[in-house]
C-alpha atoms as an extended CHARMM CRD file, in Angstrom:
* protein
*
       228  EXT
         1         1  UNK       CA             -4.0400000000        0.8980000000       17.8570000000  PROA      1               0.0000000000
         2         2  UNK       CA             -1.8230000000       -2.1720000000       16.1090000000  PROA      2               0.0000000000
         3         3  UNK       CA             -1.7630000000       -2.5150000000       12.5420000000  PROA      3               0.0000000000
         4         4  UNK       CA             -0.4800000000       -5.9500000000       11.0980000000  PROA      4               0.0000000000
         5         5  UNK       CA              1.1500000000       -5.1150000000        7.4460000000  PROA      5               0.0000000000
         6         6  UNK       CA              1.1300000000       -8.4230000000        5.4940000000  PROA      6               0.0000000000
         7         7  UNK       CA              4.0390000000       -8.3730000000        2.5860000000  PROA      7               0.0000000000
         8         8  UNK       CA              5.1410000000       -5.3690000000        3.5250000000  PROA      8               0.0000000000
         9         9  UNK       CA              8.5160000000       -5.0540000000        1.2890000000  PROA      9               0.0000000000
        10        10  UNK       CA             10.7650000000       -2.0820000000        2.6670000000  PROA      10              0.0000000000
        11        11  UNK       CA              7.6080000000       -0.4760000000        4.7310000000  PROA      11              0.0000000000
        12        12  UNK       CA              6.0770000000        2.3850000000        2.1650000000  PROA      12              0.0000000000
        13        13  UNK       CA              2.8990000000        1.4120000000        3.6270000000  PROA      13              0.0000000000
        14        14  UNK       CA              3.6760000000        0.9430000000        6.7960000000  PROA      14              0.0000000000
        15        15  UNK       CA              5.0170000000        4.5920000000        7.6070000000  PROA      15              0.0000000000
        16        16  UNK       CA              1.3440000000        5.7330000000        6.3760000000  PROA      16              0.0000000000
        17        17  UNK       CA             -0.1460000000        3.8530000000        8.9410000000  PROA      17              0.0000000000
        18        18  UNK       CA              2.4400000000        4.8790000000       11.3190000000  PROA      18              0.0000000000
        19        19  UNK       CA              2.0120000000        8.6370000000       10.2770000000  PROA      19              0.0000000000
        20        20  UNK       CA             -1.7790000000        8.1330000000       11.0800000000  PROA      20              0.0000000000
        21        21  UNK       CA             -0.6960000000        6.7540000000       14.7020000000  PROA      21              0.0000000000
        22        22  UNK       CA             -0.9000000000        3.1860000000       14.2940000000  PROA      22              0.0000000000
        23        23  UNK       CA              1.9210000000        1.0150000000       15.6520000000  PROA      23              0.0000000000
        24        24  UNK       CA              3.2940000000       -0.9630000000       12.7770000000  PROA      24              0.0000000000
        25        25  UNK       CA              4.5740000000       -4.5810000000       12.5840000000  PROA      25              0.0000000000
        26        26  UNK       CA              5.9650000000       -5.8930000000        8.8880000000  PROA      26              0.0000000000
        27        27  UNK       CA              5.7060000000       -9.3730000000        7.5930000000  PROA      27              0.0000000000
        28        28  UNK       CA              7.1150000000      -10.5290000000        4.5630000000  PROA      28              0.0000000000
        29        29  UNK       CA              9.1710000000      -13.6230000000        3.3030000000  PROA      29              0.0000000000
        30        30  UNK       CA             12.3020000000      -11.6250000000        1.9000000000  PROA      30              0.0000000000
        31        31  UNK       CA             14.5790000000      -10.0310000000        4.0320000000  PROA      31              0.0000000000
        32        32  UNK       CA             13.7290000000       -6.0450000000        4.4590000000  PROA      32              0.0000000000
        33        33  UNK       CA             16.9840000000       -4.5240000000        5.7400000000  PROA      33              0.0000000000
        34        34  UNK       CA             15.3010000000       -1.0680000000        5.2950000000  PROA      34              0.0000000000
        35        35  UNK       CA             11.8040000000       -1.8730000000        7.0200000000  PROA      35              0.0000000000
        36        36  UNK       CA             11.6500000000        0.7480000000        9.8030000000  PROA      36              0.0000000000
        37        37  UNK       CA              9.2080000000       -0.5540000000       12.2720000000  PROA      37              0.0000000000
        38        38  UNK       CA              9.1240000000       -4.0950000000       13.8500000000  PROA      38              0.0000000000
        39        39  UNK       CA              9.4430000000       -6.9420000000       11.2810000000  PROA      39              0.0000000000
        40        40  UNK       CA              9.0420000000      -10.6750000000       11.1360000000  PROA      40              0.0000000000
        41        41  UNK       CA             10.5190000000      -13.1630000000        8.6590000000  PROA      41              0.0000000000
        42        42  UNK       CA              8.1980000000      -14.7870000000        7.4310000000  PROA      42              0.0000000000
        43        43  UNK       CA              5.5700000000      -15.9500000000        5.1070000000  PROA      43              0.0000000000
        44        44  UNK       CA              2.7020000000      -13.4380000000        5.0720000000  PROA      44              0.0000000000
        45        45  UNK       CA              0.1830000000      -15.9420000000        4.3220000000  PROA      45              0.0000000000
        46        46  UNK       CA              0.6700000000      -18.1530000000        7.1320000000  PROA      46              0.0000000000
        47        47  UNK       CA             -0.0920000000      -15.0710000000        9.8090000000  PROA      47              0.0000000000
        48        48  UNK       CA             -2.8060000000      -16.7660000000       11.4440000000  PROA      48              0.0000000000
        49        49  UNK       CA              0.3300000000      -18.9350000000       13.1130000000  PROA      49              0.0000000000
        50        50  UNK       CA              3.0170000000      -16.3130000000       13.1610000000  PROA      50              0.0000000000
        51        51  UNK       CA              0.8020000000      -14.0860000000       15.4480000000  PROA      51              0.0000000000
        52        52  UNK       CA             -1.9600000000      -13.6060000000       18.2620000000  PROA      52              0.0000000000
        53        53  UNK       CA             -3.9960000000      -12.0350000000       15.6450000000  PROA      53              0.0000000000
        54        54  UNK       CA             -6.7700000000      -11.0620000000       17.8700000000  PROA      54              0.0000000000
        55        55  UNK       CA             -4.0310000000       -8.7130000000       19.4390000000  PROA      55              0.0000000000
        56        56  UNK       CA             -3.8400000000       -6.4580000000       16.5060000000  PROA      56              0.0000000000
        57        57  UNK       CA             -6.2100000000       -3.7550000000       15.7350000000  PROA      57              0.0000000000
        58        58  UNK       CA             -6.2780000000       -3.9370000000       12.1310000000  PROA      58              0.0000000000
        59        59  UNK       CA             -4.8050000000       -5.8620000000        9.0950000000  PROA      59              0.0000000000
        60        60  UNK       CA             -3.1050000000       -4.1200000000        5.6100000000  PROA      60              0.0000000000
        61        61  UNK       CA             -1.8880000000       -6.7010000000        2.8920000000  PROA      61              0.0000000000
        62        62  UNK       CA             -0.0460000000       -6.5310000000       -0.7190000000  PROA      62              0.0000000000
        63        63  UNK       CA              0.5650000000       -9.2930000000       -2.1620000000  PROA      63              0.0000000000
        64        64  UNK       CA              2.7310000000       -9.3760000000       -5.1990000000  PROA      64              0.0000000000
        65        65  UNK       CA              1.5280000000       -7.5390000000       -7.6940000000  PROA      65              0.0000000000
        66        66  UNK       CA              3.2990000000       -9.3340000000      -10.8940000000  PROA      66              0.0000000000
        67        67  UNK       CA              0.5720000000      -11.4830000000      -11.8820000000  PROA      67              0.0000000000
        68        68  UNK       CA             -1.6910000000       -8.4780000000      -12.6060000000  PROA      68              0.0000000000
        69        69  UNK       CA              1.1080000000       -5.5470000000      -13.4820000000  PROA      69              0.0000000000
        70        70  UNK       CA              1.4430000000       -5.0460000000      -17.0780000000  PROA      70              0.0000000000
        71        71  UNK       CA              4.5990000000       -4.2160000000      -16.6310000000  PROA      71              0.0000000000
        72        72  UNK       CA              5.7010000000       -7.6560000000      -16.0990000000  PROA      72              0.0000000000
        73        73  UNK       CA              4.6490000000       -8.6750000000      -19.1910000000  PROA      73              0.0000000000
        74        74  UNK       CA              4.0720000000      -12.0620000000      -20.9390000000  PROA      74              0.0000000000
        75        75  UNK       CA              5.9470000000      -13.2990000000      -17.8590000000  PROA      75              0.0000000000
        76        76  UNK       CA              2.2560000000      -12.5130000000      -15.6620000000  PROA      76              0.0000000000
        77        77  UNK       CA              1.5650000000      -16.2920000000      -15.5030000000  PROA      77              0.0000000000
        78        78  UNK       CA              4.5310000000      -17.8150000000      -13.7010000000  PROA      78              0.0000000000
        79        79  UNK       CA              3.9890000000      -15.4030000000      -10.6750000000  PROA      79              0.0000000000
        80        80  UNK       CA              1.2740000000      -16.2170000000       -7.6990000000  PROA      80              0.0000000000
        81        81  UNK       CA             -2.2040000000      -14.6700000000       -8.2200000000  PROA      81              0.0000000000
        82        82  UNK       CA             -2.2670000000      -14.4460000000       -4.1810000000  PROA      82              0.0000000000
        83        83  UNK       CA             -5.4820000000      -11.6110000000       -3.8940000000  PROA      83              0.0000000000
        84        84  UNK       CA             -8.7740000000      -14.2550000000       -3.5120000000  PROA      84              0.0000000000
        85        85  UNK       CA             -6.2420000000      -16.2040000000       -0.6070000000  PROA      85              0.0000000000
        86        86  UNK       CA             -5.6450000000      -13.2350000000        1.0380000000  PROA      86              0.0000000000
        87        87  UNK       CA             -9.0520000000      -11.8720000000        1.1800000000  PROA      87              0.0000000000
        88        88  UNK       CA            -10.3470000000      -15.5420000000        2.2830000000  PROA      88              0.0000000000
        89        89  UNK       CA             -7.8820000000      -15.0060000000        5.0470000000  PROA      89              0.0000000000
        90        90  UNK       CA             -8.5270000000      -11.4050000000        6.3950000000  PROA      90              0.0000000000
        91        91  UNK       CA            -12.0070000000      -12.5390000000        5.6440000000  PROA      91              0.0000000000
        92        92  UNK       CA            -11.8920000000      -15.0760000000        8.3180000000  PROA      92              0.0000000000
        93        93  UNK       CA             -9.7450000000      -13.1510000000       10.7850000000  PROA      93              0.0000000000
        94        94  UNK       CA            -12.8520000000      -10.4660000000       10.7400000000  PROA      94              0.0000000000
        95        95  UNK       CA            -15.5620000000      -12.9110000000       11.2670000000  PROA      95              0.0000000000
        96        96  UNK       CA            -13.5670000000      -14.4690000000       13.9200000000  PROA      96              0.0000000000
        97        97  UNK       CA            -11.8840000000      -10.6270000000       15.4730000000  PROA      97              0.0000000000
        98        98  UNK       CA            -14.0400000000       -8.2160000000       14.2300000000  PROA      98              0.0000000000
        99        99  UNK       CA            -10.5500000000       -7.0060000000       12.7290000000  PROA      99              0.0000000000
       100       100  UNK       CA            -10.5220000000       -4.6640000000        9.4930000000  PROA      100             0.0000000000
       101       101  UNK       CA             -8.8870000000       -5.2930000000        6.7620000000  PROA      101             0.0000000000
       102       102  UNK       CA             -7.2300000000       -3.6370000000        3.3590000000  PROA      102             0.0000000000
       103       103  UNK       CA             -5.9150000000       -5.3210000000        0.2320000000  PROA      103             0.0000000000
       104       104  UNK       CA             -3.7420000000       -3.1600000000       -1.6630000000  PROA      104             0.0000000000
       105       105  UNK       CA             -2.7560000000       -3.4890000000       -5.4000000000  PROA      105             0.0000000000
       106       106  UNK       CA             -2.3400000000       -2.6030000000       -8.8650000000  PROA      106             0.0000000000
       107       107  UNK       CA             -5.0170000000       -1.4310000000      -11.4190000000  PROA      107             0.0000000000
       108       108  UNK       CA             -6.0440000000       -4.5010000000      -13.3800000000  PROA      108             0.0000000000
       109       109  UNK       CA             -5.8590000000       -6.9190000000       -9.8680000000  PROA      109             0.0000000000
       110       110  UNK       CA             -9.0430000000       -8.6890000000       -9.1740000000  PROA      110             0.0000000000
       111       111  UNK       CA             -9.8850000000       -6.3590000000       -6.0180000000  PROA      111             0.0000000000
       112       112  UNK       CA            -13.4730000000       -5.7590000000       -5.0700000000  PROA      112             0.0000000000
       113       113  UNK       CA            -15.2740000000       -2.4570000000       -5.1510000000  PROA      113             0.0000000000
       114       114  UNK       CA            -11.8760000000       -0.9090000000       -4.4730000000  PROA      114             0.0000000000
       115       115  UNK       CA            -10.6620000000        2.7420000000       -4.3690000000  PROA      115             0.0000000000
       116       116  UNK       CA             -7.9580000000        4.1050000000       -6.5310000000  PROA      116             0.0000000000
       117       117  UNK       CA             -5.4220000000        6.5410000000       -5.3560000000  PROA      117             0.0000000000
       118       118  UNK       CA             -3.3710000000        8.5340000000       -6.9690000000  PROA      118             0.0000000000
       119       119  UNK       CA              0.0590000000       10.6220000000       -6.2330000000  PROA      119             0.0000000000
       120       120  UNK       CA             -0.9540000000       13.2390000000       -7.4710000000  PROA      120             0.0000000000
       121       121  UNK       CA             -4.0970000000       13.7120000000       -5.6300000000  PROA      121             0.0000000000
       122       122  UNK       CA             -1.6400000000       14.5880000000       -2.5970000000  PROA      122             0.0000000000
       123       123  UNK       CA              0.1520000000       17.0060000000       -4.0140000000  PROA      123             0.0000000000
       124       124  UNK       CA              3.2230000000       14.5920000000       -4.9300000000  PROA      124             0.0000000000
       125       125  UNK       CA              4.9450000000       14.7600000000       -8.6020000000  PROA      125             0.0000000000
       126       126  UNK       CA              3.5490000000       11.2560000000       -9.2700000000  PROA      126             0.0000000000
       127       127  UNK       CA              1.1550000000        9.5460000000      -10.8140000000  PROA      127             0.0000000000
       128       128  UNK       CA              1.2320000000        5.7290000000       -9.6490000000  PROA      128             0.0000000000
       129       129  UNK       CA             -2.0510000000        4.4800000000       -9.0090000000  PROA      129             0.0000000000
       130       130  UNK       CA             -3.0400000000        1.9560000000       -6.7350000000  PROA      130             0.0000000000
       131       131  UNK       CA             -6.2530000000        0.1490000000       -5.8160000000  PROA      131             0.0000000000
       132       132  UNK       CA             -7.5070000000       -0.4650000000       -2.3490000000  PROA      132             0.0000000000
       133       133  UNK       CA            -10.2540000000       -2.8740000000       -1.1830000000  PROA      133             0.0000000000
       134       134  UNK       CA            -11.1840000000       -2.1710000000        2.1170000000  PROA      134             0.0000000000
       135       135  UNK       CA            -13.6340000000       -3.6990000000        4.7820000000  PROA      135             0.0000000000
       136       136  UNK       CA            -14.9880000000       -0.1930000000        5.1950000000  PROA      136             0.0000000000
       137       137  UNK       CA            -15.7940000000        3.0880000000        3.6470000000  PROA      137             0.0000000000
       138       138  UNK       CA            -12.7770000000        5.2810000000        2.5880000000  PROA      138             0.0000000000
       139       139  UNK       CA            -13.1050000000        8.2900000000        0.0870000000  PROA      139             0.0000000000
       140       140  UNK       CA            -11.0060000000        8.5920000000       -2.7070000000  PROA      140             0.0000000000
       141       141  UNK       CA             -9.5520000000       11.8910000000       -3.7190000000  PROA      141             0.0000000000
       142       142  UNK       CA             -9.6650000000       12.7550000000       -7.5010000000  PROA      142             0.0000000000
       143       143  UNK       CA             -6.4060000000       12.4680000000       -9.5350000000  PROA      143             0.0000000000
       144       144  UNK       CA             -5.0370000000       16.3030000000      -10.0590000000  PROA      144             0.0000000000
       145       145  UNK       CA             -2.8710000000       15.2250000000      -12.8570000000  PROA      145             0.0000000000
       146       146  UNK       CA             -3.4010000000       18.9820000000      -14.7130000000  PROA      146             0.0000000000
       147       147  UNK       CA             -1.9950000000       20.8790000000      -12.2110000000  PROA      147             0.0000000000
       148       148  UNK       CA              1.2100000000       18.7440000000      -11.9460000000  PROA      148             0.0000000000
       149       149  UNK       CA              3.8580000000       20.6640000000      -13.7770000000  PROA      149             0.0000000000
       150       150  UNK       CA              6.1850000000       18.7570000000      -16.5500000000  PROA      150             0.0000000000
       151       151  UNK       CA              9.4640000000       19.0220000000      -15.1040000000  PROA      151             0.0000000000
       152       152  UNK       CA             11.1140000000       15.7840000000      -15.2350000000  PROA      152             0.0000000000
       153       153  UNK       CA             13.3320000000       14.6690000000      -18.4410000000  PROA      153             0.0000000000
       154       154  UNK       CA             12.5330000000       10.9780000000      -19.4710000000  PROA      154             0.0000000000
       155       155  UNK       CA             13.8280000000        8.9020000000      -21.8540000000  PROA      155             0.0000000000
       156       156  UNK       CA             11.5160000000        6.2450000000      -23.5280000000  PROA      156             0.0000000000
       157       157  UNK       CA             11.2900000000        4.4230000000      -26.7940000000  PROA      157             0.0000000000
       158       158  UNK       CA             14.6640000000        6.3890000000      -27.7650000000  PROA      158             0.0000000000
       159       159  UNK       CA             14.0030000000        9.8280000000      -26.9000000000  PROA      159             0.0000000000
       160       160  UNK       CA             13.8440000000       12.2850000000      -24.2560000000  PROA      160             0.0000000000
       161       161  UNK       CA             10.3290000000       13.9790000000      -23.4360000000  PROA      161             0.0000000000
       162       162  UNK       CA              9.2360000000       16.0720000000      -20.4080000000  PROA      162             0.0000000000
       163       163  UNK       CA              6.9480000000       14.3980000000      -18.0040000000  PROA      163             0.0000000000
       164       164  UNK       CA              5.5430000000       15.9480000000      -14.4150000000  PROA      164             0.0000000000
       165       165  UNK       CA              6.1360000000       12.6050000000      -12.9630000000  PROA      165             0.0000000000
       166       166  UNK       CA              9.2710000000        9.9960000000      -12.9740000000  PROA      166             0.0000000000
       167       167  UNK       CA              8.4950000000        6.7460000000      -14.0560000000  PROA      167             0.0000000000
       168       168  UNK       CA              8.9050000000        4.4240000000      -11.2140000000  PROA      168             0.0000000000
       169       169  UNK       CA              9.8890000000        0.7020000000      -12.4760000000  PROA      169             0.0000000000
       170       170  UNK       CA             13.2450000000       -1.3210000000      -13.3840000000  PROA      170             0.0000000000
       171       171  UNK       CA             16.4910000000        0.7510000000      -11.8180000000  PROA      171             0.0000000000
       172       172  UNK       CA             15.9320000000        4.2880000000      -12.6170000000  PROA      172             0.0000000000
       173       173  UNK       CA             18.3480000000        4.4480000000      -15.5840000000  PROA      173             0.0000000000
       174       174  UNK       CA             16.7040000000        7.3940000000      -18.1570000000  PROA      174             0.0000000000
       175       175  UNK       CA             13.5910000000        7.4870000000      -15.7620000000  PROA      175             0.0000000000
       176       176  UNK       CA             14.4450000000       10.1150000000      -13.2820000000  PROA      176             0.0000000000
       177       177  UNK       CA             15.6880000000        7.9700000000      -10.8590000000  PROA      177             0.0000000000
       178       178  UNK       CA             17.7100000000       10.8890000000       -8.9950000000  PROA      178             0.0000000000
       179       179  UNK       CA             13.9620000000       12.1160000000       -8.0780000000  PROA      179             0.0000000000
       180       180  UNK       CA             12.1160000000        8.9570000000       -7.3300000000  PROA      180             0.0000000000
       181       181  UNK       CA             12.4330000000        9.7710000000       -3.2790000000  PROA      181             0.0000000000
       182       182  UNK       CA             10.9750000000       13.0660000000       -3.9460000000  PROA      182             0.0000000000
       183       183  UNK       CA              8.1310000000       11.7660000000       -6.1470000000  PROA      183             0.0000000000
       184       184  UNK       CA              7.5440000000        8.9300000000       -3.5400000000  PROA      184             0.0000000000
       185       185  UNK       CA              7.7110000000       10.6920000000       -0.2170000000  PROA      185             0.0000000000
       186       186  UNK       CA             10.3680000000        8.2900000000        0.6170000000  PROA      186             0.0000000000
       187       187  UNK       CA             13.8620000000        8.7550000000        2.1260000000  PROA      187             0.0000000000
       188       188  UNK       CA             14.4390000000        5.4210000000        3.2660000000  PROA      188             0.0000000000
       189       189  UNK       CA             14.9640000000        2.7200000000        0.4350000000  PROA      189             0.0000000000
       190       190  UNK       CA             17.1980000000        1.9260000000       -2.3840000000  PROA      190             0.0000000000
       191       191  UNK       CA             15.8760000000        2.9410000000       -6.0530000000  PROA      191             0.0000000000
       192       192  UNK       CA             14.9090000000       -1.2480000000       -6.4150000000  PROA      192             0.0000000000
       193       193  UNK       CA             12.3390000000       -0.9040000000       -2.9900000000  PROA      193             0.0000000000
       194       194  UNK       CA             10.9450000000        2.1710000000       -4.2900000000  PROA      194             0.0000000000
       195       195  UNK       CA             10.6090000000        0.4300000000       -7.4180000000  PROA      195             0.0000000000
       196       196  UNK       CA              7.9460000000       -1.8200000000       -5.7030000000  PROA      196             0.0000000000
       197       197  UNK       CA              6.5490000000        0.5700000000       -2.9820000000  PROA      197             0.0000000000
       198       198  UNK       CA              3.2370000000        3.2930000000       -2.9220000000  PROA      198             0.0000000000
       199       199  UNK       CA              3.7190000000        6.5550000000       -0.9230000000  PROA      199             0.0000000000
       200       200  UNK       CA              2.9930000000        6.9920000000        2.4890000000  PROA      200             0.0000000000
       201       201  UNK       CA              0.6840000000        9.6230000000        1.4840000000  PROA      201             0.0000000000
       202       202  UNK       CA             -1.8440000000        6.7520000000        0.6670000000  PROA      202             0.0000000000
       203       203  UNK       CA             -1.7490000000        4.2840000000        3.6190000000  PROA      203             0.0000000000
       204       204  UNK       CA             -1.8750000000        7.7700000000        5.7940000000  PROA      204             0.0000000000
       205       205  UNK       CA             -4.9980000000        8.7930000000        4.0190000000  PROA      205             0.0000000000
       206       206  UNK       CA             -6.3880000000        5.3590000000        4.7890000000  PROA      206             0.0000000000
       207       207  UNK       CA             -5.4860000000        5.2650000000        8.3260000000  PROA      207             0.0000000000
       208       208  UNK       CA             -7.4120000000        8.1780000000        9.2070000000  PROA      208             0.0000000000
       209       209  UNK       CA            -10.5890000000        6.6050000000        8.0400000000  PROA      209             0.0000000000
       210       210  UNK       CA             -9.5510000000        3.5750000000        9.5570000000  PROA      210             0.0000000000
       211       211  UNK       CA             -9.1290000000        4.8850000000       13.0870000000  PROA      211             0.0000000000
       212       212  UNK       CA            -12.1690000000        6.4030000000       12.8310000000  PROA      212             0.0000000000
       213       213  UNK       CA            -13.9070000000        3.5780000000       11.5250000000  PROA      213             0.0000000000
       214       214  UNK       CA            -12.2890000000        1.5800000000       14.9400000000  PROA      214             0.0000000000
       215       215  UNK       CA            -12.6710000000        4.3150000000       17.1320000000  PROA      215             0.0000000000
       216       216  UNK       CA            -16.4050000000        4.2770000000       15.9150000000  PROA      216             0.0000000000
       217       217  UNK       CA            -16.9680000000        0.2610000000       16.4720000000  PROA      217             0.0000000000
       218       218  UNK       CA            -14.8740000000        0.2350000000       19.8900000000  PROA      218             0.0000000000
       219       219  UNK       CA            -17.3400000000        2.9270000000       21.1120000000  PROA      219             0.0000000000
       220       220  UNK       CA            -20.5140000000        0.8840000000       19.6480000000  PROA      220             0.0000000000
       221       221  UNK       CA            -19.4500000000       -2.4890000000       21.0900000000  PROA      221             0.0000000000
       222       222  UNK       CA            -19.0820000000       -0.6710000000       24.6510000000  PROA      222             0.0000000000
       223       223  UNK       CA            -22.2110000000        1.1260000000       24.5230000000  PROA      223             0.0000000000
       224       224  UNK       CA            -21.0290000000        4.7460000000       24.9620000000  PROA      224             0.0000000000
       225       225  UNK       CA            -22.8030000000        7.6530000000       23.1500000000  PROA      225             0.0000000000
       226       226  UNK       CA            -21.5200000000        7.4950000000       19.0810000000  PROA      226             0.0000000000
       227       227  UNK       CA            -20.5540000000       11.1060000000       17.9130000000  PROA      227             0.0000000000
       228       228  UNK       CA            -23.1570000000       10.8870000000       15.8210000000  PROA      228             0.0000000000
């Protein structure tokens, strides 16, 4: 099965889908030298023109999050708000080709009926909450913050404290940056790239539901017996 990853960054989402069994192609407007799969340098919002979209079994999109992130602060208005336009594009593709889709973004983004995933749900020493709006059903495991051991030294607001998870933003200074790769389950990115990424475990989880959805839809369309 082939999946198109729009706004792919350095590939955190792509690797998760690949682990779930998808052949992935990524698109980003910025060069992505660390990206580990097939890559197209281009504007993700022009995907309808860049590809034979019907050749893909699914589409994931992670439009820029700075317009919604609390970390951005007062400069949020300076960043593009692309969620609505991305959704409209994906719904247009779904109407024509039946292609399932996912939109990922930060908590606070205007996603519709999203699920929320957390690193603690997957046994990672991480509390990185992300929202996923899916055109198919996905169950979200609950956070497991209480099962995390406080073992990272974090410097914030002028003092050091113990934390169960590194604070993954900025450049890593004083935020246990040397442990970011361990916390994210990522070993191919720079710190700057990880600051913009999500753990592959999130989309590996979603990818398992996506494969089941696609297989079900294909059986339904071909008239073969359904498994229930």
